MIKE-834819 format. One record per atom (N, C-alpha, C): atom name; residue number from 1; x, z, y; residue in one letter. Coordinates in nm, 3 decimals. Atoms other than C-alpha are relative to their C-alpha. Layout:
# MIKE-834819
{atomo->CA, num->NUM, px->X, pz->Z, py->Y, residuo->A}
...
END
This chain:
# MIKE-834819
{atomo->N, num->1, px->0.072, pz->0.126, py->0.012, residuo->X}
{atomo->CA, num->1, px->1.064, pz->-2.318, py->-0.586, residuo->X}
{atomo->C, num->1, px->-0.127, pz->0.023, py->-0.080, residuo->X}
{atomo->N, num->2, px->0.129, pz->-0.012, py->0.065, residuo->X}
{atomo->CA, num->2, px->0.703, pz->-2.344, py->-0.687, residuo->X}
{atomo->C, num->2, px->-0.061, pz->-0.139, py->-0.013, residuo->X}
{atomo->N, num->3, px->0.070, pz->0.127, py->0.021, residuo->X}
{atomo->CA, num->3, px->0.521, pz->-2.637, py->-0.837, residuo->X}
{atomo->C, num->3, px->-0.137, pz->0.034, py->-0.057, residuo->X}
{atomo->N, num->4, px->0.133, pz->-0.025, py->0.053, residuo->X}
{atomo->CA, num->4, px->0.149, pz->-2.645, py->-0.895, residuo->X}
{atomo->C, num->4, px->-0.082, pz->-0.128, py->0.005, residuo->X}
{atomo->N, num->5, px->0.090, pz->0.115, py->0.005, residuo->X}
{atomo->CA, num->5, px->-0.119, pz->-2.893, py->-0.983, residuo->X}
{atomo->C, num->5, px->-0.131, pz->0.039, py->0.068, residuo->X}
{atomo->N, num->6, px->0.126, pz->-0.022, py->-0.068, residuo->X}
{atomo->CA, num->6, px->-0.423, pz->-2.920, py->-0.762, residuo->X}
{atomo->C, num->6, px->-0.102, pz->-0.099, py->-0.050, residuo->X}
{atomo->N, num->7, px->0.103, pz->0.099, py->0.033, residuo->X}
{atomo->CA, num->7, px->-0.754, pz->-3.080, py->-0.845, residuo->X}
{atomo->C, num->7, px->0.011, pz->-0.117, py->0.099, residuo->X}
{atomo->N, num->8, px->-0.015, pz->0.120, py->-0.084, residuo->X}
{atomo->CA, num->8, px->-0.761, pz->-3.434, py->-0.708, residuo->X}
{atomo->C, num->8, px->-0.072, pz->0.012, py->0.134, residuo->X}
{atomo->N, num->9, px->0.074, pz->-0.008, py->-0.126, residuo->X}
{atomo->CA, num->9, px->-1.027, pz->-3.356, py->-0.448, residuo->X}
{atomo->C, num->9, px->0.068, pz->0.095, py->0.099, residuo->X}
{atomo->N, num->10, px->-0.073, pz->-0.092, py->-0.088, residuo->X}
{atomo->CA, num->10, px->-0.821, pz->-3.066, py->-0.310, residuo->X}
{atomo->C, num->10, px->0.127, pz->-0.069, py->0.051, residuo->X}
{atomo->N, num->11, px->-0.121, pz->0.074, py->-0.038, residuo->X}
{atomo->CA, num->11, px->-0.506, pz->-3.279, py->-0.309, residuo->X}
{atomo->C, num->11, px->-0.033, pz->-0.101, py->0.110, residuo->X}
{atomo->N, num->12, px->0.039, pz->0.099, py->-0.101, residuo->X}
{atomo->CA, num->12, px->-0.690, pz->-3.549, py->-0.112, residuo->X}
{atomo->C, num->12, px->-0.032, pz->0.066, py->0.135, residuo->X}
{atomo->N, num->13, px->0.030, pz->-0.073, py->-0.124, residuo->X}
{atomo->CA, num->13, px->-0.821, pz->-3.296, py->0.143, residuo->X}
{atomo->C, num->13, px->0.129, pz->0.045, py->0.068, residuo->X}
{atomo->N, num->14, px->-0.127, pz->-0.046, py->-0.053, residuo->X}
{atomo->CA, num->14, px->-0.473, pz->-3.154, py->0.184, residuo->X}
{atomo->C, num->14, px->0.079, pz->-0.117, py->0.060, residuo->X}
{atomo->N, num->15, px->-0.068, pz->0.120, py->-0.047, residuo->X}
{atomo->CA, num->15, px->-0.326, pz->-3.503, py->0.223, residuo->X}
{atomo->C, num->15, px->-0.058, pz->-0.047, py->0.134, residuo->X}
{atomo->N, num->16, px->0.065, pz->0.042, py->-0.125, residuo->X}
{atomo->CA, num->16, px->-0.583, pz->-3.595, py->0.491, residuo->X}
{atomo->C, num->16, px->0.035, pz->0.094, py->0.115, residuo->X}
{atomo->N, num->17, px->-0.033, pz->-0.098, py->-0.103, residuo->X}
{atomo->CA, num->17, px->-0.517, pz->-3.273, py->0.682, residuo->X}
{atomo->C, num->17, px->0.144, pz->-0.017, py->0.047, residuo->X}
{atomo->N, num->18, px->-0.142, pz->0.018, py->-0.033, residuo->X}
{atomo->CA, num->18, px->-0.140, pz->-3.324, py->0.668, residuo->X}
{atomo->C, num->18, px->0.020, pz->-0.126, py->0.083, residuo->X}
{atomo->N, num->19, px->-0.011, pz->0.127, py->-0.073, residuo->X}
{atomo->CA, num->19, px->-0.172, pz->-3.684, py->0.784, residuo->X}
{atomo->C, num->19, px->-0.055, pz->0.013, py->0.141, residuo->X}
{atomo->N, num->20, px->0.067, pz->-0.016, py->-0.130, residuo->X}
{atomo->CA, num->20, px->-0.411, pz->-3.594, py->1.065, residuo->X}
{atomo->C, num->20, px->0.081, pz->0.085, py->0.097, residuo->X}
{atomo->N, num->21, px->-0.068, pz->-0.096, py->-0.087, residuo->X}
{atomo->CA, num->21, px->-0.194, pz->-3.313, py->1.198, residuo->X}
{atomo->C, num->21, px->0.150, pz->-0.023, py->0.013, residuo->X}
{atomo->N, num->22, px->-0.144, pz->0.025, py->-0.005, residuo->X}
{atomo->CA, num->22, px->0.154, pz->-3.448, py->1.133, residuo->X}
{atomo->C, num->22, px->0.082, pz->0.110, py->-0.067, residuo->X}
{atomo->N, num->23, px->-0.071, pz->-0.106, py->0.074, residuo->X}
{atomo->CA, num->23, px->0.242, pz->-3.146, py->0.920, residuo->X}
{atomo->C, num->23, px->0.009, pz->-0.042, py->-0.146, residuo->X}
{atomo->N, num->24, px->-0.015, pz->0.032, py->0.142, residuo->X}
{atomo->CA, num->24, px->0.348, pz->-3.147, py->0.557, residuo->X}
{atomo->C, num->24, px->-0.104, pz->0.075, py->-0.084, residuo->X}
{atomo->N, num->25, px->0.087, pz->-0.071, py->0.093, residuo->X}
{atomo->CA, num->25, px->0.133, pz->-3.054, py->0.261, residuo->X}
{atomo->C, num->25, px->0.062, pz->0.135, py->-0.036, residuo->X}
{atomo->N, num->26, px->-0.068, pz->-0.125, py->0.032, residuo->X}
{atomo->CA, num->26, px->0.394, pz->-2.790, py->0.183, residuo->X}
{atomo->C, num->26, px->-0.023, pz->0.105, py->0.108, residuo->X}
{atomo->N, num->27, px->0.026, pz->-0.093, py->-0.110, residuo->X}
{atomo->CA, num->27, px->0.342, pz->-2.636, py->0.526, residuo->X}
{atomo->C, num->27, px->-0.134, pz->0.070, py->-0.020, residuo->X}
{atomo->N, num->28, px->0.133, pz->-0.058, py->0.017, residuo->X}
{atomo->CA, num->28, px->-0.029, pz->-2.587, py->0.459, residuo->X}
{atomo->C, num->28, px->-0.010, pz->0.084, py->-0.127, residuo->X}
{atomo->N, num->29, px->0.001, pz->-0.080, py->0.122, residuo->X}
{atomo->CA, num->29, px->0.027, pz->-2.464, py->0.105, residuo->X}
{atomo->C, num->29, px->0.067, pz->0.135, py->0.025, residuo->X}
{atomo->N, num->30, px->-0.070, pz->-0.125, py->-0.032, residuo->X}
{atomo->CA, num->30, px->0.275, pz->-2.206, py->0.233, residuo->X}
{atomo->C, num->30, px->-0.088, pz->0.089, py->0.086, residuo->X}
{atomo->N, num->31, px->0.088, pz->-0.077, py->-0.087, residuo->X}
{atomo->CA, num->31, px->0.034, pz->-2.097, py->0.509, residuo->X}
{atomo->C, num->31, px->-0.113, pz->0.065, py->-0.081, residuo->X}
{atomo->N, num->32, px->0.110, pz->-0.051, py->0.081, residuo->X}
{atomo->CA, num->32, px->-0.248, pz->-2.056, py->0.257, residuo->X}
{atomo->C, num->32, px->0.047, pz->0.115, py->-0.088, residuo->X}
{atomo->N, num->33, px->-0.053, pz->-0.106, py->0.087, residuo->X}
{atomo->CA, num->33, px->-0.031, pz->-1.849, py->0.022, residuo->X}
{atomo->C, num->33, px->0.031, pz->0.124, py->0.080, residuo->X}
{atomo->N, num->34, px->-0.033, pz->-0.115, py->-0.085, residuo->X}
{atomo->CA, num->34, px->0.096, pz->-1.626, py->0.303, residuo->X}
{atomo->C, num->34, px->-0.127, pz->0.074, py->0.041, residuo->X}
{atomo->N, num->35, px->0.125, pz->-0.064, py->-0.041, residuo->X}
{atomo->CA, num->35, px->-0.258, pz->-1.562, py->0.429, residuo->X}
{atomo->C, num->35, px->-0.068, pz->0.071, py->-0.116, residuo->X}
{atomo->N, num->36, px->0.058, pz->-0.063, py->0.118, residuo->X}
{atomo->CA, num->36, px->-0.381, pz->-1.489, py->0.077, residuo->X}
{atomo->C, num->36, px->0.073, pz->0.129, py->-0.034, residuo->X}
{atomo->N, num->37, px->-0.078, pz->-0.119, py->0.032, residuo->X}
{atomo->CA, num->37, px->-0.097, pz->-1.246, py->0.011, residuo->X}
{atomo->C, num->37, px->-0.028, pz->0.113, py->0.098, residuo->X}
{atomo->N, num->38, px->0.029, pz->-0.103, py->-0.101, residuo->X}
{atomo->CA, num->38, px->-0.160, pz->-1.063, py->0.338, residuo->X}
{atomo->C, num->38, px->-0.137, pz->0.062, py->-0.023, residuo->X}
{atomo->N, num->39, px->0.135, pz->-0.050, py->0.023, residuo->X}
{atomo->CA, num->39, px->-0.531, pz->-1.033, py->0.262, residuo->X}
{atomo->C, num->39, px->-0.005, pz->0.088, py->-0.125, residuo->X}
{atomo->N, num->40, px->-0.002, pz->-0.079, py->0.124, residuo->X}
{atomo->CA, num->40, px->-0.469, pz->-0.909, py->-0.093, residuo->X}
{atomo->C, num->40, px->0.073, pz->0.132, py->0.019, residuo->X}
{atomo->N, num->41, px->-0.075, pz->-0.124, py->-0.026, residuo->X}
{atomo->CA, num->41, px->-0.209, pz->-0.657, py->0.023, residuo->X}
{atomo->C, num->41, px->-0.082, pz->0.095, py->0.085, residuo->X}
{atomo->N, num->42, px->0.088, pz->-0.084, py->-0.082, residuo->X}
{atomo->CA, num->42, px->-0.449, pz->-0.528, py->0.291, residuo->X}
{atomo->C, num->42, px->-0.111, pz->0.061, py->-0.085, residuo->X}
{atomo->N, num->43, px->0.106, pz->-0.047, py->0.089, residuo->X}
{atomo->CA, num->43, px->-0.724, pz->-0.500, py->0.030, residuo->X}
{atomo->C, num->43, px->0.049, pz->0.112, py->-0.088, residuo->X}
{atomo->N, num->44, px->-0.054, pz->-0.102, py->0.090, residuo->X}
{atomo->CA, num->44, px->-0.505, pz->-0.305, py->-0.210, residuo->X}
{atomo->C, num->44, px->0.037, pz->0.127, py->0.077, residuo->X}
{atomo->N, num->45, px->-0.031, pz->-0.115, py->-0.083, residuo->X}
{atomo->CA, num->45, px->-0.385, pz->-0.077, py->0.070, residuo->X}
{atomo->C, num->45, px->-0.127, pz->0.077, py->0.036, residuo->X}
{atomo->N, num->46, px->0.127, pz->-0.065, py->-0.033, residuo->X}
{atomo->CA, num->46, px->-0.743, pz->-0.006, py->0.175, residuo->X}
{atomo->C, num->46, px->-0.057, pz->0.073, py->-0.120, residuo->X}
{atomo->N, num->47, px->0.049, pz->-0.067, py->0.121, residuo->X}
{atomo->CA, num->47, px->-0.843, pz->0.072, py->-0.183, residuo->X}
{atomo->C, num->47, px->0.080, pz->0.125, py->-0.031, residuo->X}
{atomo->N, num->48, px->-0.085, pz->-0.117, py->0.025, residuo->X}
{atomo->CA, num->48, px->-0.546, pz->0.306, py->-0.222, residuo->X}
{atomo->C, num->48, px->-0.035, pz->0.113, py->0.096, residuo->X}
{atomo->N, num->49, px->0.039, pz->-0.103, py->-0.098, residuo->X}
{atomo->CA, num->49, px->-0.645, pz->0.489, py->0.097, residuo->X}
{atomo->C, num->49, px->-0.134, pz->0.062, py->-0.036, residuo->X}
{atomo->N, num->50, px->0.130, pz->-0.052, py->0.043, residuo->X}
{atomo->CA, num->50, px->-1.004, pz->0.521, py->-0.022, residuo->X}
{atomo->C, num->50, px->0.015, pz->0.091, py->-0.121, residuo->X}
{atomo->N, num->51, px->-0.022, pz->-0.078, py->0.121, residuo->X}
{atomo->CA, num->51, px->-0.882, pz->0.649, py->-0.355, residuo->X}
{atomo->C, num->51, px->0.059, pz->0.137, py->0.035, residuo->X}
{atomo->N, num->52, px->-0.057, pz->-0.128, py->-0.043, residuo->X}
{atomo->CA, num->52, px->-0.677, pz->0.917, py->-0.178, residuo->X}
{atomo->C, num->52, px->-0.106, pz->0.087, py->0.068, residuo->X}
{atomo->N, num->53, px->0.105, pz->-0.075, py->-0.068, residuo->X}
{atomo->CA, num->53, px->-0.979, pz->1.016, py->0.031, residuo->X}
{atomo->C, num->53, px->-0.103, pz->0.055, py->-0.099, residuo->X}
{atomo->N, num->54, px->0.098, pz->-0.041, py->0.101, residuo->X}
{atomo->CA, num->54, px->-1.195, pz->1.045, py->-0.279, residuo->X}
{atomo->C, num->54, px->0.072, pz->0.017, py->-0.134, residuo->X}
{atomo->N, num->55, px->-0.076, pz->-0.017, py->0.125, residuo->X}
{atomo->CA, num->55, px->-0.965, pz->1.181, py->-0.547, residuo->X}
{atomo->C, num->55, px->-0.094, pz->0.023, py->-0.119, residuo->X}
{atomo->N, num->56, px->0.078, pz->-0.017, py->0.122, residuo->X}
{atomo->CA, num->56, px->-1.094, pz->1.173, py->-0.900, residuo->X}
{atomo->C, num->56, px->-0.097, pz->-0.113, py->-0.027, residuo->X}
{atomo->N, num->57, px->0.088, pz->0.115, py->0.024, residuo->X}
{atomo->CA, num->57, px->-1.299, pz->0.857, py->-0.854, residuo->X}
{atomo->C, num->57, px->0.089, pz->-0.118, py->-0.040, residuo->X}
{atomo->N, num->58, px->-0.083, pz->0.114, py->0.043, residuo->X}
{atomo->CA, num->58, px->-1.147, pz->0.573, py->-1.057, residuo->X}
{atomo->C, num->58, px->-0.017, pz->-0.121, py->0.092, residuo->X}
{atomo->N, num->59, px->0.000, pz->0.119, py->-0.084, residuo->X}
{atomo->CA, num->59, px->-1.060, pz->0.254, py->-0.870, residuo->X}
{atomo->C, num->59, px->-0.119, pz->-0.090, py->-0.032, residuo->X}
{atomo->N, num->60, px->0.112, pz->0.087, py->0.039, residuo->X}
{atomo->CA, num->60, px->-1.321, pz->0.060, py->-1.067, residuo->X}
{atomo->C, num->60, px->-0.133, pz->0.053, py->0.056, residuo->X}
{atomo->N, num->61, px->0.122, pz->-0.059, py->-0.055, residuo->X}
{atomo->CA, num->61, px->-1.591, pz->0.304, py->-0.953, residuo->X}
{atomo->C, num->61, px->-0.008, pz->-0.021, py->0.151, residuo->X}
{atomo->N, num->62, px->-0.003, pz->0.028, py->-0.143, residuo->X}
{atomo->CA, num->62, px->-1.482, pz->0.269, py->-0.590, residuo->X}
{atomo->C, num->62, px->-0.041, pz->-0.144, py->0.028, residuo->X}
{atomo->N, num->63, px->0.033, pz->0.141, py->-0.019, residuo->X}
{atomo->CA, num->63, px->-1.499, pz->-0.108, py->-0.619, residuo->X}
{atomo->C, num->63, px->-0.150, pz->-0.023, py->-0.024, residuo->X}
{atomo->N, num->64, px->0.142, pz->0.016, py->0.029, residuo->X}
{atomo->CA, num->64, px->-1.847, pz->-0.082, py->-0.775, residuo->X}
{atomo->C, num->64, px->-0.084, pz->0.054, py->0.116, residuo->X}
{atomo->N, num->65, px->0.075, pz->-0.062, py->-0.110, residuo->X}
{atomo->CA, num->65, px->-1.970, pz->0.151, py->-0.498, residuo->X}
{atomo->C, num->65, px->0.007, pz->-0.083, py->0.128, residuo->X}
{atomo->N, num->66, px->-0.018, pz->0.082, py->-0.119, residuo->X}
{atomo->CA, num->66, px->-1.833, pz->-0.081, py->-0.232, residuo->X}
{atomo->C, num->66, px->-0.053, pz->-0.141, py->-0.018, residuo->X}
{atomo->N, num->67, px->0.053, pz->0.132, py->0.026, residuo->X}
{atomo->CA, num->67, px->-1.991, pz->-0.383, py->-0.394, residuo->X}
{atomo->C, num->67, px->0.107, pz->-0.105, py->-0.020, residuo->X}
{atomo->N, num->68, px->-0.113, pz->0.092, py->0.017, residuo->X}
{atomo->CA, num->68, px->-1.652, pz->-0.535, py->-0.474, residuo->X}
{atomo->C, num->68, px->0.023, pz->-0.040, py->-0.144, residuo->X}
{atomo->N, num->69, px->-0.018, pz->0.030, py->0.143, residuo->X}
{atomo->CA, num->69, px->-1.681, pz->-0.541, py->-0.853, residuo->X}
{atomo->C, num->69, px->-0.066, pz->-0.133, py->-0.034, residuo->X}
{atomo->N, num->70, px->0.054, pz->0.131, py->0.041, residuo->X}
{atomo->CA, num->70, px->-1.744, pz->-0.874, py->-1.025, residuo->X}
{atomo->C, num->70, px->-0.132, pz->0.014, py->-0.070, residuo->X}
END
């Protein structure tokens, strides 16, 4: 079980989408989390592969070179 607070404007958008489509807010929240997890896992896998291809370069340096650093 997961409970989270959303900003009011996000909650309203989610409510409108759920109403319009006949799906639940939980359905869309679950879909968003699943898609995020898949994207993050793919990202980390790609970084690990790059790190193996370029041993000795720290992950932070790879991210900087790829323009992924904050």
